[in-house]
C-alpha positions, 0 to 999 in steps of 0.5 A: 419177487417184485415190489410196488411203491405205493402212495397211501390215500391218507391226506395228511402231512405226517405221512410222506412219500410211498411205502414198499409192498410185495406184489403176489405172483398171481397179481403182477399183471394187474399191479402196474404203475397207476393201478389203485390197490388195497394194502394193510397199514397200521392194523387196518386196510388202506387204499393206495396208488402204485407209483413204481415197480421194482425187483428190489425193495427200497434200501435198508428194508428187509424183504421178509418184513415187507407186507404183500398187496391185499388186492387190486382195486382198479386198473392202471390209469396212468404211467411212470412219467405221470407218476414222476409228475405227481411226485414233483407236484407234491413237493412243489405245491406242498400237498400230500402225495395222494392229493397229487396223484388224484387228478390222474385217476379215472372220473368218478372213482371214489376214495372208499371201498365196499363189499357185498359180504365178508367173503366177497372181494373189496371194491371201489365205490364209484359214481356209476362212471364205468363203461356201459355196453349196449346189446346189439342184435344182427342176422347170424350165419343160419339166417339165410334160408330160414323160415319161421313157423307160421304163428311166429309173427314176432320172429318174422318181424325181427328178421325183417327189421334186421335185414335193414342192418344191426340194431340195438336190442332196446330200439328193437323192443320199442318198435316190435312188442315182444322182440326180446323173447323172439331174439332169444329164440332166434339166437339159439338157433343161430339165426340172430346173434347178439353182441355187446357194443361199448355205448358212449354217453353224450357224444351227439354234440352238434351246434348251429353256430357258423363259427364252429368250423375251421376251414383251411385258409388259402394262406398263412400270415407271416406271424403264423408262419413264424410261430409254426417254425418256432413250434417245429423247432421245439418239437424237434428238440424234444426237450420241453421247450416253451413257445409263447404265441403272442398274437393280437385278438383275431390274429389266427392263433387257433389255425396255428394250433391246428396246423401244429397238431396236424404235424404232431399227429403225423409224427405218431404222437398225441396232442393236449389242448387246454382252454379256460373253462369259460371259453370251452364252448361248442364253437371252440370244440367244433373247430377242432372236431371239424379238422380232426373228426372222431380223433378228438376227446373232450373233457370238462366240468359240464359233462356228467361223470359218465360222459367224462369217463367215456371220453377219458377211457377213449384216450386211455385205450388209444382210440383218440390222439387229440384231447381238448379240455379245461384245466383237468384235461391235462391229466388225460391218459394220453400215451404219447404226448408230443405237443401241449397247448394252453390257450389264453394262458394268462387266465387265473382259471388255470390255477386250481383252488382246492388241494392240489393247488397247481397252476396248469401252465407249470404242470404242463411245463414239467409234463413237456420236459418229462415227455420230450414234448413242446409246450405252446402258450397262446395269448393276446395278453400274456401274463407278466410271468410268461413274458418275463421268463421269455425275457430271461430266455430260460426258466428251470432249465428249459428254453422259453421263446416269444413269437409275435403275431401283430396282424389279423389275417385278410382285411380285418383290423384291430377296432378303434377304442374310445374311453368315456369319462363317466364323471364328466357325463355325471357332471353333464347331467348324464344319469343313465347306465349308458353314456351318450356316446355308447347310447348313440353307438347302440342305436346305430347298430340297431339302425345298421342291423348289426350286432353288439356285445356289452360286458358287465363284470357282475350279475344281479340287478344292482350291487347292493341295497342302502338305506338313504336315512342311516346308510345301512348296507345289509350284510350276510350274517354268516360272512363279512360280505355285502348282499347282492340284490337280485331285482327279478327274484326280489332277493338279497343273495350272498355270493360267498355262501349262496344264502338268500333272503326275500327283499323288495327295494324302494319304492315297494312299500313293503321295504324296511331298513333292518337298522332304523326301520326306514322304507327308503332302502334303495338299490345302488350299482349296475348288474346285468339284469338292469343293463338288459331292462334298460337296453329293452327300453332303448332299442327297438322291439326287433332288436334281440337282447340276450343275457349271459351270466351265471344265473342264465347259464346254470343249466346244461347246454344253456351256454350253447343255446344262448350263443346260438340264439345270438348267432342266428339273430339278424340284430341282436345285443349280447350282455354278459359277464366275463364269460363273453370276453373271451374266445367268441368269434362272430364276424357280425359284431361291430360294437363292444361296450364295457359298462364300467371298466373300474370293477377290478381296479379297486380290489385289494390285489396286486394283480388288479390292474393286470387283470383289468387290462387283460379283460379290456383288450380281450373283450375289445377283440370281439369287435371288428372280426369280419370285413366291417370295422369295429368300435369299442367304448369303455366307460370308466370313472378312472379314465387315466389309469394306464391299464385303461389307457393302454387299451386305447391304441392297443399299446401294452408297453403303456401299461407294462412299464409302470406295472413292472416298476411297481412290482419290482420295487414291492417284490411281487411276482414276476420278480419273486415267488408268492405263497398264501397260507390260509387258516380258517375255522369257527373258533376265532381264537384258535384261527389266530393262535395257529396263524401266529404259530405258522408265521413264527415257524416261517420266520424262523425257518428263512431268517437270514436268507436273502429275498425272503419276506413273511407278512402277517398274520392278518385277517383276509379280505373276506374275514368270515365265510359261512360262520368260519374266521379267516386269516392268512400269512403271505410269504415272498421268496426268490424265484429259484426257492424251494418255496413248497418244500419250505412252507410244507415243513413249516405246516408239518411242524405246526401240526393239526388242530381239531376244528382249525383248517390250514391251506397252503397255496404256492404261487398263489393268485387268490389273496382275498 
């Protein structure tokens, strides 16, 4: 008798670990590690996931009392190594085991079962994500010498069409009316054979982007060669070693990835490549496809569920060996992982914002250790955590190595950066969105028929409306946030809950202040729509102005279409939010402008300065990637801040030294670990009570232990969202602490309270 360790899909902290079930003899082939099964639990049926199979039950269990598995629901989606990673994630990130397993499941798999009748077997509900087959017709063995009857004109047309080669039945029926009945008649005689072939959805991705190819360079730079040597050593050790490729923008990190993948494939192993969702453009995917062809699967959220399933299934069946995708692609069922690459590893989007709240970098490090693979982290602005681990030399028993790539290949050099003090511009009479230096530089670009990129880290026309008589700023009645004004739609929108209200700003005569009735409700601040409008007024008509933000890229394929439009233009300016700051490679871009560099510096977040520096350094790297030199103009009201000054000479140390000193003194990462416990609900008193209980439980648990600190409870920066009150408790812990385990235990001791929700965020990034 075989026994399965099953994680029940019941997301509660009250049920921890796995349960043993007997595997009936007739199900031994179907019930493997990674299978989804239906099991009896507490006088009902429950969905579960098999995380282990053994010949003996767990110690202390009577085999005669172990219940059998009722039926299998889905075939294996992952193997024993992935099961071990899921168990680690559940402990590390203080989440129920079933939630740690779900990322490994097939796309579209629902968490409920249905059946047609009482006698029918149970089936998993899905999102129409299963494989689909197309029926193909082709000439059979009896086709030679076969002559249709004189009146069988349809059969004659079908045979003539199939002499050109196999065709899908759907295409045949579209071109020859009545072809399906003719095919059936010919199939009975053996003249035509019909077979089902797997049809892949959404595979005809093509792009006109000139930078979507990855031609092999004549020779590699010294930095690239040293990076490849370090990666080869890590792969050879097969102990999960981490290599941080610290290369300036445009230094050729992608070529390092491509070469390392080639060597991994030559060893008979596969590679996972993660890029931030925002950078996962046709340009990025095209580079990998140009080198590895059909051996690449692509997984990201902009694919439909069916398209994601097809790509995922190609990986599971071993038909592709390179997976390129966003954060979730880390869980693709690649059989023999030899290399994991995380590009732009500093990006906060690698942190999941719903349970399991994992960080892709840390899960990838655990996976590399399980598989005996190498982990490569690449960035021009590495996270302070990664730099600190490289300084230590090892982290959690694994070797961390930093390799520097300080030069760009060929003749291209890093751009010149100029900081413009906007306060001085204002004192000198400047009232425009564009400072005098940026305005002159834009006109020069138009004159030389080149291209420019303008970054503004917010969308909409203006940040907010404010009454000039009483100072009232309209806020969302359901959230504690000011409403954003969108000029094109004449609406105020809440970017927390998505609600909007029709409003027109002054000087429109219909506008009224909701507080005092004044008509002087004016727009303040700058948004991408306003920058676009001012650019059209400033530049000649033959300069294309292209806006790329969350509003213009909502539809599928819009992101790619806008980039292709910018690439094809002779002279153009691309205006956008963060999505244009990373990964774009256009050699014709000679100017980058940052409208307001201070946007994130004012946020109540200890990572605000690091995020500002990362964004500015990354966006400045879009300039001067070709033969012509680039220039970057950064507009700021806080020009003396170290994060902004460090960008001027591309001197990271000027930012790192004061930043690390502040964090060390305050006990923030990378010198500690940080958890954020968020409590929310409609009942404000209940939220206050539960958050206080959790804080008390945490203080009692860590009392007297060095390096621990519990802060709060306190209202969140966004104290109310969608009519729900929000409070949080922060926990600082030593680097080697079992933070997830301790926070999870305290949450379980507090218990659940109806209408009150609690989220545990270990190694938290979002503290708002």
